[in-house]
VMD Tcl script that draws the C-alpha trace (Angstrom):
set ca {
  {0.00 0.00 0.00}
  {1.36 3.41 -0.90}
  {1.43 5.77 2.06}
  {0.05 9.24 1.59}
  {2.85 11.81 1.80}
  {3.12 14.27 4.65}
  {2.10 17.69 3.38}
  {3.63 20.78 4.86}
  {4.47 24.44 4.62}
  {7.86 23.99 3.03}
  {11.17 25.73 3.64}
  {10.31 28.06 0.76}
  {7.36 29.40 2.76}
  {9.48 29.57 5.91}
  {12.09 31.67 4.14}
  {9.39 33.89 2.63}
  {7.87 34.54 6.06}
  {11.29 35.33 7.49}
  {11.85 37.80 4.68}
  {8.56 39.50 5.54}
  {9.57 39.57 9.19}
  {12.50 41.77 8.28}
  {10.08 44.68 7.85}
  {9.06 45.98 11.26}
  {5.35 46.42 11.72}
  {4.37 44.63 8.51}
  {1.16 42.64 8.87}
  {0.57 39.41 6.99}
  {-2.75 40.86 5.90}
  {-1.47 44.27 4.80}
  {-0.78 45.23 1.18}
  {0.29 48.21 -0.82}
  {-1.07 49.59 -4.10}
  {-4.04 48.47 -6.17}
  {-3.75 44.78 -5.30}
  {-5.80 45.36 -2.13}
  {-9.21 45.55 -3.84}
  {-8.39 42.68 -6.20}
  {-7.30 40.54 -3.24}
  {-10.58 41.16 -1.41}
  {-12.55 40.20 -4.54}
  {-10.52 37.02 -5.00}
  {-11.07 35.94 -1.39}
  {-14.84 36.36 -1.74}
  {-15.37 35.10 -5.30}
  {-13.97 32.16 -7.28}
  {-14.14 32.14 -11.07}
  {-14.15 28.75 -12.84}
  {-10.91 29.43 -14.70}
  {-9.17 30.20 -11.41}
  {-9.44 26.65 -10.07}
  {-5.89 25.80 -11.07}
  {-3.28 23.92 -9.04}
  {0.43 23.18 -9.38}
  {-0.45 19.50 -9.93}
  {1.97 18.64 -7.13}
  {-0.54 16.26 -5.58}
  {-3.82 14.53 -6.37}
  {-6.92 15.84 -4.61}
  {-9.26 13.22 -3.16}
  {-12.34 13.19 -0.98}
  {-11.74 13.30 2.76}
  {-13.77 10.11 3.06}
  {-15.60 11.25 6.21}
  {-18.67 13.30 7.05}
  {-17.00 14.96 10.04}
  {-13.56 15.89 11.29}
  {-12.52 16.30 14.92}
  {-9.41 18.31 15.82}
  {-7.96 18.08 19.33}
  {-5.37 20.68 20.29}
  {-2.42 19.87 22.56}
  {-0.52 22.95 23.77}
  {2.60 21.26 25.20}
  {5.89 22.76 23.91}
  {4.24 25.76 22.24}
  {6.32 28.99 22.07}
  {5.64 30.94 25.29}
  {4.14 33.95 23.52}
  {1.24 31.82 22.22}
  {-1.33 31.08 24.94}
  {-3.41 27.91 24.87}
  {-6.52 30.07 24.50}
  {-5.08 31.91 21.50}
  {-4.05 28.75 19.68}
  {-7.39 27.04 20.31}
  {-9.17 30.15 19.02}
  {-7.12 30.11 15.80}
  {-7.87 26.43 15.21}
  {-11.57 27.15 15.76}
  {-11.42 30.08 13.34}
  {-9.74 27.95 10.67}
  {-12.32 25.20 11.19}
  {-15.21 27.68 10.92}
  {-13.95 28.88 7.55}
  {-13.52 25.31 6.26}
  {-17.00 24.36 7.52}
  {-18.41 26.01 4.39}
  {-17.12 22.92 2.60}
  {-20.05 21.00 4.10}
  {-18.34 18.63 6.53}
  {-19.07 18.83 10.25}
  {-16.04 19.97 12.25}
  {-15.39 19.80 15.97}
  {-12.47 21.47 17.79}
  {-11.50 20.93 21.41}
  {-8.48 21.24 23.67}
  {-6.58 18.20 24.92}
  {-5.26 18.18 28.48}
  {-1.61 17.34 29.19}
  {-1.21 13.58 29.22}
  {-4.70 12.93 27.87}
  {-5.14 10.27 25.19}
  {-6.17 11.32 21.70}
  {-9.76 10.23 20.98}
  {-10.03 7.55 18.31}
  {-10.25 9.02 14.82}
  {-9.41 12.58 15.90}
  {-6.70 14.72 14.29}
  {-4.16 15.78 16.92}
  {-2.81 19.33 16.63}
  {0.50 19.47 18.49}
  {3.81 21.35 18.71}
  {6.70 19.11 17.70}
  {9.85 19.98 15.76}
  {10.56 16.41 14.71}
  {7.09 15.95 13.20}
  {7.06 19.41 11.59}
  {10.44 18.69 9.99}
  {11.80 22.21 10.48}
  {8.81 23.94 8.89}
  {5.98 25.99 10.34}
  {3.56 23.10 9.99}
  {3.06 19.68 8.50}
  {0.01 17.48 7.96}
  {0.54 13.75 8.51}
  {-2.60 12.27 7.03}
  {-2.07 8.60 7.86}
  {-1.13 9.23 11.47}
  {-3.72 12.02 11.78}
  {-1.30 14.64 13.08}
  {-1.17 18.35 12.35}
  {2.30 19.24 13.62}
  {3.37 22.83 14.28}
  {7.06 23.78 14.41}
  {8.22 25.58 17.58}
  {11.71 26.15 16.14}
  {10.35 27.89 13.03}
  {8.29 30.27 15.15}
  {11.22 30.87 17.52}
  {13.33 31.84 14.50}
  {10.59 34.11 13.19}
  {10.36 35.81 16.59}
  {14.14 36.20 16.83}
  {14.28 37.89 13.42}
  {11.57 40.40 14.36}
  {9.57 40.17 17.60}
  {7.14 42.77 16.20}
  {6.08 40.50 13.34}
  {2.41 39.39 13.71}
  {3.17 35.75 14.46}
  {-0.49 35.02 15.19}
  {-1.27 35.81 11.55}
  {1.42 33.39 10.42}
  {0.10 30.72 12.77}
  {-3.45 31.27 11.52}
  {-2.36 30.80 7.91}
  {-0.36 27.67 8.78}
  {-3.30 26.10 10.63}
  {-5.73 26.92 7.81}
  {-3.36 25.55 5.17}
  {-2.53 22.29 6.92}
  {-6.18 21.74 7.90}
  {-7.08 21.95 4.21}
  {-5.04 18.82 3.48}
  {-7.27 16.82 5.85}
  {-10.25 17.87 3.70}
  {-8.56 16.26 0.70}
  {-6.86 19.25 -0.94}
  {-3.54 17.62 -1.74}
  {-2.37 19.84 -4.63}
  {-1.40 23.44 -3.98}
  {-3.24 26.30 -5.64}
  {-1.70 28.52 -8.31}
  {-3.93 31.42 -7.25}
  {-1.72 33.58 -5.02}
  {-4.49 34.51 -2.60}
  {-5.64 30.99 -1.70}
  {-4.62 29.71 1.70}
  {-3.71 26.45 -0.09}
  {-1.38 28.25 -2.49}
  {2.32 28.14 -3.16}
  {3.73 31.29 -4.75}
  {5.97 29.35 -7.16}
  {6.88 25.83 -8.20}
  {10.67 26.26 -7.90}
  {10.93 26.11 -11.70}
  {10.46 29.79 -12.43}
  {6.65 29.73 -12.69}
  {4.70 32.08 -10.41}
  {1.21 32.13 -8.96}
  {-1.35 34.47 -10.52}
  {-3.71 37.23 -9.45}
  {-6.94 38.29 -11.11}
  {-5.51 41.54 -12.45}
  {-2.46 39.80 -13.87}
  {-0.11 41.71 -11.60}
  {2.25 40.08 -9.11}
  {1.45 40.70 -5.45}
  {2.58 44.23 -4.63}
  {5.31 44.92 -2.13}
  {6.85 42.27 0.10}
  {3.80 41.63 2.28}
  {2.11 38.22 2.21}
  {-0.72 38.20 -0.32}
  {-1.98 34.80 0.80}
  {-5.22 34.76 2.81}
  {-5.23 33.63 6.43}
  {-8.37 31.52 6.02}
  {-9.89 29.31 3.34}
  {-10.92 31.41 0.34}
  {-13.78 31.00 -2.11}
  {-11.66 28.83 -4.43}
  {-10.33 26.74 -1.53}
  {-13.93 26.04 -0.51}
  {-15.03 25.38 -4.12}
  {-12.34 22.71 -4.48}
  {-13.30 21.19 -1.14}
  {-16.99 21.00 -2.04}
  {-16.28 19.46 -5.42}
  {-14.21 16.76 -3.75}
  {-16.51 15.89 -0.90}
  {-20.12 16.37 -2.04}
  {-21.64 13.00 -2.81}
  {-18.44 11.04 -2.23}
  {-18.37 10.68 1.55}
  {-17.94 7.13 2.74}
  {-17.60 7.04 6.52}
  {-18.19 8.97 9.73}
  {-15.41 10.21 12.01}
  {-16.18 10.38 15.73}
}
mol new
graphics top color blue
foreach p $ca { graphics top sphere $p radius 0.5 }
foreach p [lrange $ca 0 end-1] q [lrange $ca 1 end] { graphics top cylinder $p $q radius 0.2 }
display resetview
């Protein structure tokens, strides 16, 4: 049996975030120039021709009617409280709920066992493999990388790390809904900006994202949800607890 690959926010995204962190006071949601209006339109509306991926994975139905995420706070960077992280996971789940699957989010006490069938959200450098986050689909782990966030904080403590964490959680959560390929639309939370072969993501106005701020949305966009619905409507086969 072929194992599904672990899917993660790669070193390219880590380096991009660190580059953004070099600009004091820059928000992950802030932009300069005329891209701002276009970005808002793209988040809210998905055109059929915009459903394009890098073909770096094969999308497939989640195979469940519900997903349960349990959040373990052990080993988190000290500037993230358990309440903050849980709130961000809940916010990501609420955005993905438009896909049509039922989603439950709850905290997991120190030492508590992971409920059967649940996806464990935890802080672990080994499982995140040096990146901000990594989705392990077979073992049902969403691993966050403490070292990556420590490095981000060291480069610029003023950088809005909660925004970065929100985007990471939203992105990795999307893989559990079956979105395996990464979007070529710059704004999608499931996007990669390039494919390492000189090809770049696209925006609706044909212009590259302005400035050095992150153009990517923090939550699932209209096209992220459209892909998720297409995958999962009418193809669900089992029920997660």
